[in-house]
C-alpha positions in Angstrom: -4.3 -16.6 -31.1 -4.5 -12.4 -30.2 -2.3 -12.1 -27.5 -3.2 -8.2 -26.8 -5.3 -5.6 -27.9 -3.7 -4.6 -31.3 -0.4 -5.9 -33.0 2.5 -7.7 -31.2 5.7 -5.7 -31.0 9.3 -6.2 -30.1 10.3 -6.0 -26.5 11.7 -2.4 -26.9 14.1 -1.0 -24.2 12.4 0.5 -20.5 12.5 4.3 -21.1 14.4 6.1 -18.3 11.9 6.3 -15.4 10.8 9.7 -14.4 10.9 8.7 -10.6 14.3 6.6 -9.0 11.6 4.2 -8.1 10.2 3.9 -11.3 6.6 4.9 -12.7 3.7 2.7 -11.4 0.7 1.7 -13.4 -1.6 3.9 -11.4 -1.5 7.7 -12.5 -4.7 8.9 -11.2 -4.5 12.7 -10.3 -4.8 13.5 -6.8 -5.9 16.9 -6.6 -4.7 18.8 -2.9 -5.5 22.7 -1.7 -2.4 24.4 -0.9 -2.3 25.9 2.5 0.4 27.8 4.0 0.8 27.3 7.5 2.8 29.7 10.0 5.6 29.2 12.5 4.1 28.2 15.6 0.9 26.4 14.2 -1.8 24.3 16.4 -3.7 21.6 15.4 -5.7 19.3 17.5 -4.6 16.1 15.7 -1.6 15.9 13.4 -1.3 13.1 11.3 2.0 12.4 9.6 1.9 10.8 6.6 -0.3 11.1 3.4 -1.1 7.2 2.4 -3.9 4.7 3.1 -3.3 4.9 7.2 -2.7 8.3 7.3 -5.6 9.8 5.2 -8.3 7.0 6.9 -7.2 7.9 10.0 -7.8 11.6 9.2 -11.5 10.6 7.6 -12.6 8.4 10.6 -11.3 11.5 13.3 -13.3 14.1 11.4 -16.1 11.8 10.9 -16.2 11.5 15.3 -15.3 14.7 15.7 -15.8 17.3 12.8 -14.8 20.5 14.9 -11.3 19.3 15.2 -8.6 20.9 13.5 -6.6 17.9 11.4 -3.7 18.7 9.7 -2.0 15.6 7.5 2.1 16.3 6.9 3.2 14.3 3.9 7.0 14.8 2.8 6.5 14.0 -0.8 2.5 14.2 -2.4 -0.3 11.9 -1.5 0.6 8.3 -2.3 4.3 9.0 -2.9 5.2 5.8 -0.8 3.7 2.4 -0.5 0.2 3.2 -0.8 0.3 4.6 -4.2 2.7 2.1 -5.3 1.0 -1.3 -3.9 -0.4 -3.7 -6.6 -3.7 -2.6 -4.7 -4.7 -6.1 -3.5 -7.3 -6.2 -1.1 -6.6 -9.2 1.7 -8.3 -9.9 5.0 -6.4 -10.1 8.7 -2.6 -9.1 9.2 0.7 -10.8 7.0 0.5 -13.2 10.1 -3.4 -14.2 9.9 -6.0 -12.8 12.0 -5.1 -10.4 15.1 -7.7 -9.1 17.7 -8.6 -5.2 17.4 -8.2 -5.3 13.2 -10.8 -7.8 12.6 -13.0 -7.3 9.5 -10.5 -5.2 7.2 -12.5 -6.1 4.1 -15.5 -5.2 5.1 -14.1 -1.8 6.6 -12.8 -1.0 3.0 -16.3 -1.6 1.7 -18.3 0.7 3.9 -15.9 3.3 3.5 -16.0 2.9 -0.5 -19.3 2.9 -0.4 -20.7 5.2 2.2 -18.4 7.6 0.7 -19.1 7.2 -2.9 -15.2 6.5 -3.6 -14.7 5.4 -7.2 -11.4 2.9 -7.1 -12.3 0.0 -9.6 -12.9 -2.0 -6.3 -13.7 -5.3 -7.1 -14.2 -8.2 -4.0 -14.6 -11.4 -6.2 -12.3 -13.3 -4.0 -8.8 -14.2 -4.1 -6.6 -17.3 -5.5 -4.1 -18.9 -3.1 -2.1 -20.6 -6.1 0.8 -23.0 -5.4 3.2 -25.9 -7.1 1.2 -28.8 -4.5 -1.8 -29.4 -3.4 -3.8 -28.0 -6.2 -7.6 -28.5 -7.1 -8.8 -31.0 -9.4 -10.5 -28.3 -11.4 -8.3 -25.5 -11.0 -8.7 -23.0 -14.2 -4.8 -22.3 -13.9 -2.1 -24.7 -15.0 1.0 -22.3 -15.2 4.6 -23.2 -15.7 6.9 -21.5 -13.0 9.5 -23.4 -11.1 6.7 -26.2 -11.2 2.7 -26.2 -12.4 1.4 -23.3 -10.6 -2.8 -24.4 -9.7 -5.3 -22.7 -7.9 -5.0 -24.3 -4.3 -7.7 -22.2 -2.3 -10.3 -19.3 -2.9 -10.4 -16.9 -0.2 -12.2 -13.3 0.8 -10.4 -10.5 -1.0 -10.1 -8.5 -4.2 -8.4 -5.2 -5.8 -8.5 -1.8 -6.5 -7.2 1.0 -8.3 -4.9 2.5 -5.4 -4.5 6.0 -7.0 -8.1 6.2 -7.3 -8.8 5.3 -4.0 -5.9 7.7 -2.9 -7.7 10.4 -4.6 -11.2 9.8 -3.5 -10.1 9.7 0.3 -8.5 13.0 -0.1 -11.4 14.6 -1.0 -13.5 13.2 1.9 -10.9 14.4 3.9 -10.6 18.2 2.5 -14.5 18.1 2.0 -14.3 17.3 5.8 -12.5 20.4 6.9 -9.2 18.5 7.5 -6.0 20.1 5.5 -3.5 17.9 3.7 0.1 19.5 3.5 2.6 17.9 0.8 6.1 18.8 0.9 6.0 19.1 4.7 8.8 17.2 6.0 8.8 16.3 9.7 12.2 15.8 11.3 11.8 16.6 14.9 9.2 15.0 17.3 9.3 16.6 21.0 6.3 15.0 23.4 5.7 17.2 26.3 3.1 17.4 29.0 1.3 20.1 27.4 1.1 18.7 24.1 3.5 17.8 21.1 5.6 20.0 19.1 6.8 19.0 15.4 9.9 20.5 13.4 8.0 20.7 9.7 9.8 22.2 7.0 11.8 24.0 9.5 8.7 25.3 11.5 7.0 24.2 14.7 3.7 23.2 14.7 2.0 22.1 17.9 -0.6 19.2 18.3 -2.8 17.9 21.0 -2.3 14.5 19.4 -0.1 12.9 16.7 -0.3 9.9 14.6 2.6 8.7 12.7 1.6 6.6 9.5 4.7 6.4 7.8 5.4 2.9 6.8 9.3 2.2 6.5 10.2 5.7 7.1 10.8 7.8 9.9 12.2 4.8 11.8 14.9 6.2 14.2 12.7 9.1 14.9 9.8 7.0 16.6 12.6 4.5 17.8 11.7 1.5 15.8 15.2 0.8 13.7 16.2 -1.7 15.7 12.3 -3.6 15.6 11.9 -2.5 11.9 12.9 -1.7 8.5 12.7 -1.1 4.7 12.5 -2.7 1.5 11.0 -2.8 -1.8 8.9 -5.0 -3.4 9.0 -4.8 -7.2 6.3 -5.4 -9.8 5.8 -4.9 -13.8 2.4 -4.2 -15.8 1.6 -5.5 -19.1 0.1 -4.0 -21.8 -3.7 -4.5 -22.1 -4.4 -8.3 -22.7 -7.3 -9.1 -25.1 -10.4 -11.5 -23.6 -9.0 -14.4 -25.5 -5.9 -14.3 -24.0 -7.2 -14.3 -20.3 -9.3 -17.2 -21.5 -6.3 -19.5 -22.6 -4.7 -18.7 -19.6 -7.6 -19.5 -17.7 -7.5 -16.3 -15.7 -10.8 -15.1 -17.6 -12.1 -14.0 -14.0 -9.4 -11.8 -13.5 -9.6 -13.2 -10.0 -6.0 -11.4 -7.8 -3.7 -14.3 -6.8 -0.5 -15.2 -4.6 1.4 -17.9 -4.3 1.7 -20.1 -1.3 5.6 -21.0 -1.4 8.3 -20.3 -3.0 9.3 -18.6 -5.4 7.1 -15.9 -4.3 4.2 -14.4 -7.5 1.5 -12.5 -7.1 -0.9 -10.5 -9.4 -3.8 -8.9 -10.4 -5.9 -7.4 -13.5 -6.0 -3.5 -14.1 -9.5 -2.3 -15.2 -8.2 -2.1 -18.7 -6.8 -5.2 -18.8 -3.4 -5.2 -18.0 -1.9 -7.8 -15.8 -0.1 -6.4 -13.1 2.4 -9.0 -11.4 5.0 -8.9 -8.9 7.8 -10.6 -7.3 11.2 -10.1 -5.4 12.7 -7.8 -2.8 15.4 -4.9 -3.3 17.1 -2.0 -1.5 17.0 -3.9 2.1 17.5 -0.7 4.7 18.5 1.3 1.9 14.9 2.4 1.3 15.2 6.3 0.2 18.3 5.6 -2.0 16.7 2.3 -4.0 16.5 2.9 -7.5 14.9 0.9 -10.2 17.3 1.0 -12.6 20.0 -0.4 -10.1 21.8 -3.8 -11.2 20.4 -5.4 -8.7 17.2 -4.3 -9.4 17.3 -4.7 -12.9 18.2 -8.0 -12.7 15.3 -8.7 -10.7 13.0 -7.3 -13.0 14.9 -8.7 -16.2 14.3 -12.6 -13.9 10.5 -11.4 -13.1 9.9 -10.7 -16.9 11.3 -14.2 -17.9 9.1 -15.8 -15.3 5.8 -13.8 -16.8 6.6 -15.0 -20.3 7.3 -18.5 -19.5 3.6 -19.2 -17.5 1.7 -19.6 -20.5 2.2 -19.4 -24.8 0.0 -16.4 -25.0 2.5 -14.2 -22.9 5.6 -15.5 -24.8 6.0 -12.1 -26.3 3.7 -10.1 -24.0 5.0 -6.4 -23.9 5.4 -5.1 -20.5 4.9 -1.3 -20.3 6.1 -0.3 -16.3 8.4 -1.4 -13.9 8.2 -0.2 -10.4 9.4 -0.8 -7.0 7.5 0.2 -3.9 8.6 0.2 0.1 7.4 -2.2 2.3 8.1 -2.5 6.3 8.8 -5.8 8.0 9.0 -5.8 11.7 11.0 -8.3 13.7 7.7 -10.4 14.6 6.2 -10.0 11.3 3.3 -8.2 13.1 2.1 -4.6 12.3 3.3 -2.0 15.1 0.3 -0.4 16.1 1.3 1.5 19.3 1.8 4.5 21.4 5.3 6.2 21.8 4.8 7.9 25.0 2.9 6.9 28.4 0.2 9.8 27.7 -0.5 8.1 24.5 0.0 11.6 22.8 1.8 10.3 20.0 0.4 7.3 18.2 2.7 5.0 15.2 1.2 2.5 12.8 3.6 0.6 10.6 5.3 -2.5 9.7 2.0 -4.0 7.8 4.6 -6.6 5.3 2.9 -6.1 2.3 -0.3 -6.6 3.7 -1.7 -3.3 4.3 -4.2 -2.3 1.8 -7.4 -3.1 3.5 -5.8 -3.2 7.1 -4.6 0.1 6.4 -8.2 1.3 6.5 -9.1 -1.1 9.7 -6.0 0.6 11.6 -7.0 4.1 10.8 -10.3 3.2 12.0 -9.1 1.9 15.4 -6.9 4.9 15.7 -9.2 7.4 15.4 -11.5 5.2 18.1 -8.2 5.1 20.1 -7.9 9.2 20.0 -11.5 9.6 20.7 -11.3 7.4 23.9 -13.5 4.6 22.5 -11.1 1.9 21.9 -7.5 0.4 23.1 -4.2 -0.6 21.3 -3.7 -4.2 20.7 -2.1 -5.4 23.5 -0.2 -7.9 20.8 2.0 -5.1 19.5 5.4 -4.4 20.3 5.8 -0.8 21.6 8.8 1.1 21.0 10.6 2.7 24.2 
């Protein structure tokens, strides 16, 4: 039986990564125009973080009020954090289930992709919840991983290419007049009755309203260091697999999945037929300094690859082409933080999606834009930083 497109090859040592966190399988370019800004620059809305939430917020703000001066500040490049390193699974609700104010996550993402014509390989054919107990009698899969993994439930969901989505959303924001400023670290925040002063790359930027969408970063600046923390999750990608291989595994539909029990495992299939599978956490509370080639990470990657090769005989000799990690932000109550930092609501923050933020982040961006326009309210269930 042919396992992959092309000939089988022995597993070779992994080449040195170009990034300390490894190189994701997603590589689509995200063009961003360069915009130098002066000391003392003034904007109406400053968004900190050019990931899914930040760009979605900028889009919806500009959609509501096209004349506003909106700037998105990013410490590295668009999608350099969690958004460009996610597995791209699209799921409904939050990590703790449905919460008021952030319903209809998938529908919001679908509408954005459709109306703005963002080509991102979005497929919303559903998602498998799989497990080692309670499998459906007609489960198409019977994979070996600390027991037999079978489909337990079929739920709404899907997957997309996160880099293509970022590229499309960044284009939408820039086309609407929003500015995206890369390599622009925000290191200071001062809220006054007249507005907000940000320290950005050694220069002052003044904004009427500010949104922080920085995931596991800037937590001390936001007063969240005791409520939230960062950690990396790991993922790998295989070489493109043949249709025969997917058929043999029972995965011909390419349906994304995640386990309901432990040890945890999630996976999806890319547009070019690669299996992307992830599990495991590394670098807790040391997100900035984590490395894909650290002893702890290598041990996790090696273990994950052994699990993948043991799932089904057709994967015994599969070649792993990519190893990478991506940051997550956990909160003490496992709920997202969607809150204001000051009494007047000049500074808003959204973080703590706990790895469940692909569709949620777009829904949160729309909610934040509504709040900034005075047409929505922040959720009462969210922790508020002091």
